C-alpha positions as CSV (number, residue, x, y, z in Angstrom):
1,X,7.0,-20.2,4.9
2,X,3.1,-21.4,4.4
3,X,1.8,-20.8,0.5
4,X,-1.0,-18.1,1.6
5,X,1.1,-14.9,1.1
6,X,4.0,-15.1,-1.6
7,X,6.5,-13.5,-2.7
8,X,8.6,-12.6,-6.0
9,X,11.6,-10.5,-6.4
10,X,12.3,-8.7,-9.3
11,X,15.0,-5.7,-10.5
12,X,15.1,-4.4,-7.1
13,X,11.0,-4.9,-6.7
14,X,9.1,-7.5,-3.8
15,X,5.9,-8.2,-5.3
16,X,3.9,-9.9,-2.2
17,X,0.7,-11.8,-3.9
18,X,-2.0,-12.4,-1.5
19,X,-3.1,-16.3,-2.3
20,X,-6.4,-17.4,-1.4
21,X,-7.8,-16.7,-4.9
22,X,-10.8,-19.5,-3.8
23,X,-11.3,-18.2,-0.9
24,X,-10.6,-14.0,-3.5
25,X,-7.9,-13.8,-1.1
26,X,-10.0,-12.8,2.1
27,X,-7.8,-11.7,5.2
28,X,-7.8,-14.7,7.7
29,X,-5.4,-15.2,10.6
30,X,-3.4,-17.1,9.5
31,X,-2.1,-15.4,6.0
32,X,-2.1,-12.3,7.9
33,X,0.7,-13.8,10.1
34,X,2.6,-15.3,6.4
35,X,2.1,-11.4,5.4
36,X,3.8,-10.4,8.8
37,X,7.1,-12.9,8.4
38,X,6.7,-11.4,4.7
39,X,7.1,-7.8,5.8
40,X,9.7,-7.6,8.8
41,X,12.1,-9.5,6.2
42,X,11.2,-6.6,3.6
43,X,12.0,-4.0,7.1
44,X,15.9,-5.6,7.2
45,X,15.9,-4.9,3.0
46,X,16.3,-1.6,2.2
47,X,19.5,-1.7,0.6
48,X,18.2,-5.0,-1.7
49,X,14.5,-3.6,-2.5
50,X,14.0,-0.8,-2.7
51,X,10.3,-0.8,-3.6
52,X,7.3,-3.2,-2.2
53,X,4.3,-3.8,-4.5
54,X,1.3,-5.5,-2.7
55,X,-1.0,-7.6,-5.2
56,X,-3.8,-10.7,-5.0
57,X,-4.5,-13.9,-6.5
58,X,-7.1,-15.1,-9.2
59,X,-7.5,-11.1,-10.5
60,X,-8.7,-9.9,-6.7
61,X,-7.2,-8.1,-4.1
62,X,-9.2,-9.2,-1.7
63,X,-12.7,-9.1,-0.4
64,X,-11.3,-8.8,2.8
65,X,-10.8,-10.2,6.6
66,X,-12.8,-14.2,5.8
67,X,-16.5,-13.4,7.1
68,X,-16.5,-16.6,8.5
69,X,-13.3,-15.7,11.3
70,X,-15.4,-12.2,11.7
71,X,-18.4,-14.8,12.9
72,X,-16.5,-16.3,15.8
73,X,-14.7,-13.1,16.9
74,X,-18.3,-12.0,17.2
75,X,-19.4,-15.0,19.2
76,X,-15.8,-14.6,21.6
77,X,-16.6,-10.7,21.9
78,X,-11.8,-11.1,21.0
79,X,-10.4,-7.9,19.8
80,X,-8.3,-9.1,16.3
81,X,-5.8,-6.2,17.2
82,X,-2.8,-8.6,15.6
83,X,-4.3,-7.6,12.2
84,X,-3.4,-3.5,13.1
85,X,-0.2,-4.9,14.0
86,X,0.2,-5.9,10.8
87,X,-1.1,-3.2,8.6
88,X,0.9,-0.6,10.5
89,X,4.0,-2.9,9.9
90,X,3.3,-2.9,6.2
91,X,2.4,1.6,6.4
92,X,5.6,1.9,8.3
93,X,8.4,-0.2,6.0
94,X,11.3,1.8,4.7
95,X,10.4,1.0,0.7
96,X,7.9,3.0,-0.6
97,X,4.6,0.0,-0.6
98,X,2.0,0.3,-3.4
99,X,-1.6,-1.2,-3.1
100,X,-2.4,-3.0,-6.8
101,X,-5.9,-3.4,-6.4
102,X,-7.9,-5.3,-9.1
103,X,-11.1,-7.0,-8.5
104,X,-12.4,-7.1,-4.8
105,X,-10.9,-4.3,-2.4
106,X,-13.4,-4.6,0.7
107,X,-13.4,-3.4,4.0
108,X,-10.0,-4.9,5.3
109,X,-9.0,-5.5,2.7
110,X,-9.9,-1.4,2.2
111,X,-7.6,-1.0,5.0
112,X,-4.4,-3.0,3.6
113,X,-4.2,-1.6,0.7
114,X,-4.9,2.4,2.2
115,X,-1.3,1.4,4.2
116,X,-0.1,1.8,0.8
117,X,2.0,5.2,-0.2
118,X,0.6,3.9,-3.8
119,X,-2.6,3.1,-4.7
120,X,-3.2,1.5,-8.4
121,X,-6.0,0.6,-10.2
122,X,-7.6,-1.1,-12.5
123,X,-11.1,-0.4,-13.6
124,X,-12.1,-3.7,-12.7
125,X,-11.4,-3.2,-9.1
126,X,-14.8,-2.0,-6.7
127,X,-13.7,-0.5,-3.7
128,X,-15.9,-1.2,-0.7
129,X,-16.0,-0.1,3.2
130,X,-19.1,-1.9,3.9
131,X,-18.1,-2.7,7.9
132,X,-21.7,-0.7,8.3
133,X,-23.7,-3.3,6.1
134,X,-22.2,-6.4,8.4
135,X,-22.7,-3.8,12.0
136,X,-19.1,-4.2,12.1
137,X,-16.3,-0.7,13.0
138,X,-13.5,0.1,11.8
139,X,-10.0,-1.1,14.3
140,X,-7.7,-1.2,11.8
141,X,-6.9,2.3,10.5
142,X,-8.9,2.7,8.1
143,X,-11.6,5.9,9.9
144,X,-8.4,7.8,10.1
145,X,-6.5,6.9,6.6
146,X,-9.4,7.0,4.4
147,X,-10.7,10.8,5.4
148,X,-7.5,11.8,5.3
149,X,-6.9,10.2,1.8
150,X,-9.3,11.4,0.0
151,X,-11.6,13.8,2.6
152,X,-14.2,13.8,4.9
153,X,-17.4,14.1,3.0
154,X,-15.9,11.4,1.2
155,X,-14.9,9.1,3.2
156,X,-18.3,9.3,5.2
157,X,-20.4,8.3,2.0
158,X,-18.6,5.6,1.6
159,X,-18.9,4.7,5.4
160,X,-22.5,5.6,5.7
161,X,-23.4,4.2,2.1
162,X,-21.7,0.9,1.8
163,X,-21.5,1.4,-1.6
164,X,-18.9,-0.4,-4.4
165,X,-16.7,2.2,-6.3
166,X,-14.9,1.3,-9.7
167,X,-11.2,2.2,-10.0
168,X,-11.9,5.3,-12.4
169,X,-14.4,6.7,-9.1
170,X,-11.5,5.6,-7.2
171,X,-8.9,7.7,-9.4
172,X,-12.3,10.3,-9.1
173,X,-11.7,11.2,-5.6
174,X,-7.7,10.7,-5.3
175,X,-8.0,7.0,-3.8
176,X,-6.0,5.7,-6.4
177,X,-2.9,7.1,-7.7
178,X,-3.7,5.7,-10.5
179,X,-6.8,3.8,-12.8
180,X,-5.5,1.7,-15.9
181,X,-7.6,-0.6,-18.9
182,X,-8.2,-4.0,-17.3
183,X,-5.9,-5.0,-20.3
184,X,-3.0,-2.4,-19.6
185,X,-2.9,-2.8,-15.3
186,X,0.2,-4.8,-16.2
187,X,2.4,-2.5,-18.7
188,X,0.5,0.6,-16.9
189,X,2.3,-1.6,-12.8
190,X,5.5,-2.7,-14.3
191,X,5.9,1.0,-15.6
192,X,5.6,2.8,-12.2
193,X,7.2,0.5,-11.1
194,X,10.0,1.1,-13.4
195,X,10.0,5.1,-12.7
196,X,9.8,4.4,-9.1
197,X,12.8,2.2,-9.3
198,X,15.1,4.2,-11.2
199,X,15.7,6.7,-8.8
200,X,17.9,7.0,-5.1
201,X,16.5,3.8,-3.2
202,X,18.1,6.1,-0.4
203,X,16.7,9.2,-1.3
204,X,13.3,7.5,-1.6
205,X,13.1,6.0,2.1
206,X,14.6,9.3,3.2
207,X,11.1,10.8,1.5
208,X,8.5,8.6,2.6
209,X,10.4,9.1,6.7
210,X,10.2,12.5,6.1
211,X,5.8,12.5,5.4
212,X,5.9,10.2,7.9
213,X,7.0,12.2,10.8
214,X,5.9,15.3,9.8
215,X,2.5,14.2,8.5
216,X,-0.1,16.5,10.4
217,X,2.5,18.7,11.8
218,X,2.4,23.1,11.7
219,X,4.7,23.9,9.2
220,X,7.4,25.6,11.8
221,X,7.2,22.1,14.2
222,X,8.2,19.7,10.7
223,X,10.9,21.3,9.9
224,X,12.5,21.8,13.4
225,X,12.8,17.7,12.9
226,X,15.6,16.4,12.5
227,X,14.9,14.2,9.7
228,X,15.2,17.5,8.0
229,X,18.6,18.1,8.6
230,X,20.5,15.7,7.2
231,X,23.4,15.8,5.0
232,X,20.8,16.0,1.5
233,X,23.0,13.6,-0.3
234,X,22.1,10.1,-1.8
235,X,24.9,7.5,-1.4
236,X,25.2,7.3,-5.5
237,X,24.3,11.4,-6.0
238,X,28.2,11.9,-7.2
239,X,27.4,9.1,-10.3
240,X,23.7,10.2,-11.1
241,X,25.4,13.6,-11.2
242,X,27.7,12.7,-13.4
243,X,25.1,10.4,-15.7
244,X,23.6,13.5,-15.6
245,X,26.0,15.8,-17.1
246,X,27.9,12.6,-19.4
247,X,23.9,12.6,-21.5
248,X,24.0,16.4,-21.8
249,X,27.7,16.4,-23.2
250,X,27.8,16.8,-27.0
251,X,29.3,14.4,-29.4
252,X,32.3,15.7,-30.7
């Protein structure tokens, strides 16, 4: 598998790193194909991997779609729908997915980051939707995912102005779930990963399926979904409850 996307497993987490630092990890056809190979593998590893972290090499998440490739697609009137298929696969992974954003996260990269369940930003993060600057339109899901996450008014602001927003601004608008000072970013990300991985992977995955399945449904329709009529217990529920009472048991 190419080095355009690196995978490292650590304590139950799979860390996928976009690896074109000399191009600010710009998204290319080859990179997206390598990402898809990793994501397809992770979809089959729900018992071995409890969390997926998506990040970029060299202190940047990604500058977005490689503009040289965009130019070729514009001239050829191409429709790069393969990208949205892969981004949807990221969103639909059974495991919780975290986008860890440092530095650039522009346009196509923002589309990819939004496919995650949680976004963690460094203070130096630079979030931007610059499609209108280039005379392009979002076709990978941003026009749906961005307003869903931050509201229509704020999404309109990002889309119409093409302004850049820092990590703290992204946190304030609920684009990012967390924002850490640059020097604290790795520690903050590791602590969040530890919190997620300490819980039942089975429960996390059921919760994620329920959130996806019920998204946008009225309450009574959501309750009618079969996913809410499960047995309610993870395979390790008994052991977890036993550990709880052992911790509470007074010492002799």
